[in-house]
N, C-alpha and C positions, 0 to 999 in steps of 0.2 A: 326679847321681842314681844311686844304687847299684841293682844288680839286685835286692838283697834287698827294697828298698822295694816291689817289685811282686809279691811272693809271700806277703806276710803281710797278710791282709785283716781286720784288726780283730776282728770277731766271726766271720770266716769264713776259710777257708784255701785255697779253690780259686783259683789265681793270678789275675792281672789281664791286661790287654791282650787280653782275649778268650780266654785259655787258663785254663780251670778245671781244675786237676790234682787237686783235692779231697784235698790233703794238709794235715792240721791243722797250724797253726803252733805254735810254742813257747808255753807258758802265759804269758799276759799277767800283769803284776804288779798284783794287786788291782784289776782293771778289769772292770766288768760288760760283757758283750757286748751290742752293741745289744743294704664297704659300698656297697650302691650309693650313689653320691655323692648327698648332699642337694643338689638344684639350687640354685644361687645365685639370688637375686631377679633378675628380668630387668632389664637396663639400660633406660634410657628409650627404648625402641624405638617408633618412630612407629606401626608396625602394631599393637603391643600397646595403645597408647593409644586407637587407633581402635576396635579390636574388644573391648577389655577382657578379652582372653583371655591367660592366662599364656604366657610364651615356652616353647617346647619345645626342649630341648637335644638336639642330635644326638649320640647315643652309638653310632652305627654303628661297628663295629670297623674300625680303620684300620691296626693293626699286629698282629703276632704276635711272640712271643719266639722267637728263633732258638736252638735247643738246642745248636748248634755253638759259639756264642760268647756266648750270653745277651744279645744286643743286640736292639733293635727292628728289625723288618723290615716295611716297608710292604706292605699287602695288595693295593694296586693302584697303577698308574702315576700316579694322580691325587693320591696322598699324598706329600707332600714327605719325602724321606729325612733331611733335615737337622733331626733331632729327637733329644733325649736324654731319658732317664727318670731322675727323681730318686727315690731311695729312702733311708729313714731306718730304721736298725736300732736295737734295744734300747729301743724305746718301751714304755710311757711312763715313763721313769726321771725325770730332773730337768728336762730342757730341751725335751721333745717338744712340749708345749703352746705354748711360746714359738715354737718353730720352725714349728709349724702356723700360728700367727697371722701370722708373718712372710710365709710363703708365700701365705696367704690375701690379705694386703694387696697382694702383688705379682701376684695373679691367676694363680698357677701351682699345679700339682698335684704330689703325691708319694705314694708308698705308705709307710705307717708299719708296719714289721714289729715285732710285739710279742712280748715274752717273758712267759710265765706268772708268773715270779717277780717281775714288776713289777705284778702285779694281785692282790696279797695283801690289800690294805686297801680300804675304801670310797673313800678319797681317791684311790688309784691308779686304781680303776675309774672314778671321776668324770673323771679326766684323760683316760682313753681315750675315754670317751663324748664329751667336749668336742672331742677331735681328730676323731672321727667326725662330729659335728654341724657342724664347720667344713667338712665336705665331702671328707674324705680317706679313701681306702680303707685298710682295716686288713688287713695281711698276717700270716701265721702264721710265727713264728720259734721255735716249740716252747715247752713249759712250763718246762724247766729249763736250756735251752741246753747240753745234753749232746751229745757227738759221737755221732751215730746209729750209727756203725759199731761203737761199743762196747756197744750195747744189743741185747737180744733183739728179735725181731719184735713181740712183745706190748708190750714197753716202748716201742718206737718208735711203735706205734699209739697208746699212751696219751699220749706226748709231743705228738702232733699233734692227735688228735681231741678230747682233753680241752680243749685250748686253743681249738679251734674252737667247742666247746660254750660255753666261758666267754665268748668274744668275742661269740657270738650272744646270750647271756644279757644282756650289757651293752649292745650296740648294736642288736640285733634282726636282725643280718645275719652270716652265716658268712663267714670270709675266703675270698677268691678267688685269693690268691697265697700261695705257700709258698717260704720260703728256709731251707734247712737250716743249722744252726750250722756254721761253718767251711766252708760249701759242700760238706759231706760227706754226699752222698746215698748211699742204698743201694737195692737192688732193692725192698726193703720200703717205703721212704719214697716212692719213685716210684709204687708201687702204691697206697699210701694217698692220695697227692696226687691220683691219677687218680680213685679212688673218691670222694674228697671234692670233685671237680670244681674243683681248684685248679691254677693255672698254676705249674709248677716254675720257679724263678728263682734264678740266682746273680748275677753282676755282671761288669762290664767292668773298672772300676778304682775305687780308693779309697785314701785316705792318712791319715785323721784319727786312726789309732791309733799312727802313727809319731811318735817324739819330735821329729823335725825339723819336723813340720807341726802342732804343737799351739799355734799362735798364729793369730789371724785372718789376718794378712798372709801368712804362709807357706802356710797351707792354701788361701787364695784363689788365690794365685799358681800352685800346683801343680795345683789342680783345673781351672783354665781354660787352662793352658799345657802340660799333660802331652801327650806324643805319643800317648797312648792315647785322647785325645778325638777320636772319629770319629763319623760319622753313625750314629745308633742306639745310642750308648754308654749303658750301664746304670750309673749312678753310685751308688756305695756310700758312704753317710755314716752317722754314728751320733749318738745322743743324747749329745753332749759339749758342754761349755761353749764351747770354741773353735770348734766346728762351728756352733753356734747363732749365735755372733758373726759368723762369716764367711758365713753362708748368703745374706744379701741381696747381698753383693758377688759371690758365686759365681754366683748367678742373673743378676745384671746383666752380669757378664763373659761368660757363655755367650750371652746375648742379643746382646751387642755383636759376638760372633763369628758371628752369624746363626743360632744354634740356637733352636729352639722347644722348650719344655718339654712333653713329651707328656702328655696326660691319661690316667692309668691306666685310666679307664673306657672308653677306646677301644682297649684291648688285647683281642684275641680270647681268650675263655675257654671251657672245655669246656661243652657243653650239658648 
C-alpha cells in the first residue's frame, strides 16, 4: 500500500490516518466529488405492547468530533470507544438511495453529505428526500464542490448557506454537519459553520477514489483491514458503484472486528 493512497481523499484532500493537512489533491478525471432522524418504528417491545405508547429513542449525545483527528471521542466512560462513523459524500448522485436502503436493512446509520449540483432537478430532490425519510442525517458538502480557499468570503458563504436553505426546503431540516470539499477549510468556512450550528467534519480514511480499490472485493478488503481503522475512525466513502456494491460487506467486516456503527444523532452538535 503506497503512501500516496493515504493523501488523496476522493472528494477531499486533507490526508488520512487522522492527519488532515488540507492540501487539495490533483484534479480527478471526470469524476464528481461526492435531519433529525425519523425514528424507526419500535420493535416488538413488550413494554410498548402493554402501554400502547411509542418507543422513545435515546438521542443523548454520546460522542463529539475530535478536531485534532476528526474521529469520534466518547463523552463519558460509559460509552464504548469501539465505534466508527460512516459517511457518504457526493449524494445524491446515482447510488445514494441504494446505499441508504442497504444501511437501513442492516440497521446502521451514516451521514450523507450532499452537493448542490446534485439537486438541480425534481428527481434529484426526491432522492434526497427519500434518503432523509429513511432516517439518515443530511450533511452539507457545498453547492458546487469548489475549493473554498479559492473563493472570496461572500462566495464561501453562498456555497454553504444556500445549500443549507435548499436542504431545509426539501427535507424540513437544516444540515447539522459540514464537510468542506477537499477537506479544505478556511477561517471563513469555520465561522459560517459555527453560525449555522454545524459540526465541522473531515475524516480519518477513505479509498474508493483510488483505481486500485474500484471493485467490491478490493474496497472491502482495504476498508476493514487498513491500519487506519482505530477506535472512533471517521470513514469516508462516496456515491460510487463499487462502494455501493461493497457497502454491506464493509459493514459486516467492521462488525466482525467488534466495531459499532455510531448513530450520527448521538454526536454532540452546537446549541
